[in-house]
FILO-323656 format. One record per residue (C-alpha): residue number from 1; x, y, z. Coordinates in Angstrom, 1 decimal, m for minus. Layout:
N
+-----+--------+--------+--------+
! num !     px !     py !     pz !
+-----+--------+--------+--------+
! NUM !      X !      Y !      Z !
...
+-----+--------+--------+--------+
// end
This chain:
98
+-----+--------+--------+--------+
! num !     px !     py !     pz !
+-----+--------+--------+--------+
!   1 !    0.0 !    0.0 !    0.0 !
!   2 !    1.3 !    3.4 !   m0.9 !
!   3 !    1.9 !    6.3 !    1.5 !
!   4 !   m1.1 !    8.2 !    0.1 !
!   5 !   m3.3 !    5.1 !    0.5 !
!   6 !   m2.2 !    4.7 !    4.1 !
!   7 !   m3.0 !    8.3 !    4.8 !
!   8 !   m6.4 !    8.0 !    3.2 !
!   9 !   m7.2 !    4.9 !    5.4 !
!  10 !   m5.9 !    6.7 !    8.5 !
!  11 !   m8.2 !    9.8 !    7.7 !
!  12 !  m11.2 !    7.5 !    7.1 !
!  13 !  m10.6 !    5.7 !   10.4 !
!  14 !  m10.3 !    9.0 !   12.4 !
!  15 !  m13.4 !   10.4 !   10.8 !
!  16 !  m15.3 !    7.2 !   11.6 !
!  17 !  m14.2 !    7.3 !   15.3 !
!  18 !  m15.0 !   11.0 !   15.4 !
!  19 !  m18.6 !   10.3 !   14.1 !
!  20 !  m19.0 !    7.5 !   16.6 !
!  21 !  m17.8 !    9.8 !   19.4 !
!  22 !  m20.2 !   12.6 !   18.4 !
!  23 !  m23.1 !   10.1 !   18.2 !
!  24 !  m22.2 !    8.8 !   21.7 !
!  25 !  m22.1 !   12.3 !   23.1 !
!  26 !  m25.5 !   13.1 !   21.6 !
!  27 !  m26.9 !   10.0 !   23.1 !
!  28 !  m25.5 !   10.7 !   26.6 !
!  29 !  m26.7 !   14.3 !   26.4 !
!  30 !  m30.2 !   13.2 !   25.4 !
!  31 !  m30.3 !   10.6 !   28.2 !
!  32 !  m29.1 !   13.2 !   30.8 !
!  33 !  m31.8 !   15.6 !   29.6 !
!  34 !  m34.5 !   12.9 !   29.9 !
!  35 !  m33.3 !   11.9 !   33.4 !
!  36 !  m33.2 !   15.5 !   34.7 !
!  37 !  m36.6 !   16.5 !   33.2 !
!  38 !  m38.5 !   15.8 !   36.5 !
!  39 !  m36.1 !   18.0 !   38.4 !
!  40 !  m36.5 !   20.8 !   35.9 !
!  41 !  m40.3 !   20.5 !   36.1 !
!  42 !  m40.2 !   20.7 !   39.9 !
!  43 !  m37.8 !   23.8 !   39.8 !
!  44 !  m40.1 !   25.6 !   37.3 !
!  45 !  m43.1 !   24.9 !   39.5 !
!  46 !  m41.3 !   26.3 !   42.6 !
!  47 !  m40.3 !   29.4 !   40.7 !
!  48 !  m43.9 !   30.0 !   39.6 !
!  49 !  m45.2 !   29.4 !   43.1 !
!  50 !  m42.8 !   31.9 !   44.5 !
!  51 !  m43.8 !   34.5 !   41.9 !
!  52 !  m47.5 !   33.8 !   42.4 !
!  53 !  m47.1 !   34.4 !   46.1 !
!  54 !  m46.0 !   38.0 !   45.5 !
!  55 !  m48.5 !   40.9 !   45.9 !
!  56 !  m49.6 !   43.1 !   43.0 !
!  57 !  m47.3 !   45.8 !   44.3 !
!  58 !  m44.3 !   43.5 !   44.5 !
!  59 !  m45.0 !   42.2 !   41.0 !
!  60 !  m45.2 !   45.8 !   39.7 !
!  61 !  m41.9 !   46.6 !   41.4 !
!  62 !  m40.2 !   43.9 !   39.3 !
!  63 !  m42.0 !   44.9 !   36.1 !
!  64 !  m44.6 !   42.1 !   36.0 !
!  65 !  m48.4 !   41.8 !   36.2 !
!  66 !  m50.5 !   38.9 !   37.4 !
!  67 !  m51.4 !   38.3 !   33.7 !
!  68 !  m47.7 !   37.7 !   33.0 !
!  69 !  m47.8 !   34.8 !   35.4 !
!  70 !  m50.8 !   33.3 !   33.6 !
!  71 !  m48.9 !   33.5 !   30.4 !
!  72 !  m46.2 !   31.3 !   31.9 !
!  73 !  m48.6 !   28.4 !   32.0 !
!  74 !  m48.4 !   28.2 !   28.2 !
!  75 !  m44.7 !   27.2 !   28.4 !
!  76 !  m43.5 !   23.6 !   28.4 !
!  77 !  m43.6 !   22.1 !   31.9 !
!  78 !  m39.8 !   22.2 !   32.3 !
!  79 !  m39.3 !   25.7 !   31.0 !
!  80 !  m38.0 !   28.3 !   33.5 !
!  81 !  m40.6 !   30.9 !   34.2 !
!  82 !  m37.9 !   33.3 !   35.3 !
!  83 !  m36.2 !   33.3 !   31.8 !
!  84 !  m39.6 !   33.9 !   30.1 !
!  85 !  m40.6 !   36.7 !   32.5 !
!  86 !  m37.2 !   38.4 !   32.4 !
!  87 !  m37.6 !   38.6 !   28.6 !
!  88 !  m41.1 !   40.1 !   29.1 !
!  89 !  m39.7 !   42.8 !   31.5 !
!  90 !  m36.9 !   43.7 !   29.0 !
!  91 !  m39.4 !   44.0 !   26.2 !
!  92 !  m41.5 !   46.4 !   28.2 !
!  93 !  m38.5 !   48.4 !   29.2 !
!  94 !  m37.3 !   48.8 !   25.7 !
!  95 !  m40.8 !   49.6 !   24.4 !
!  96 !  m41.2 !   52.3 !   27.0 !
!  97 !  m37.8 !   53.8 !   26.5 !
!  98 !  m37.6 !   53.6 !   22.7 !
+-----+--------+--------+--------+
// end
């Protein structure tokens, strides 16, 4: 076998291993995500409970309304209400100061 053929076989072997490694990483990542899903759901529920316990005045202080909390219920069960609501507050701020 020539040097060029050896190099081609070597490259093919490395690419095959790289592809297998990437596939294994995706599989592990998906498995991790599935196993941690119940924890994300519980955390999201705790965040929403804490926010729902705030008074109208406290919500207004952080730039939210009770209606915003209702909008959170349309999110997937494991989505963070905090991330969604922070975006809502930013949108209001920029709309007001534009």
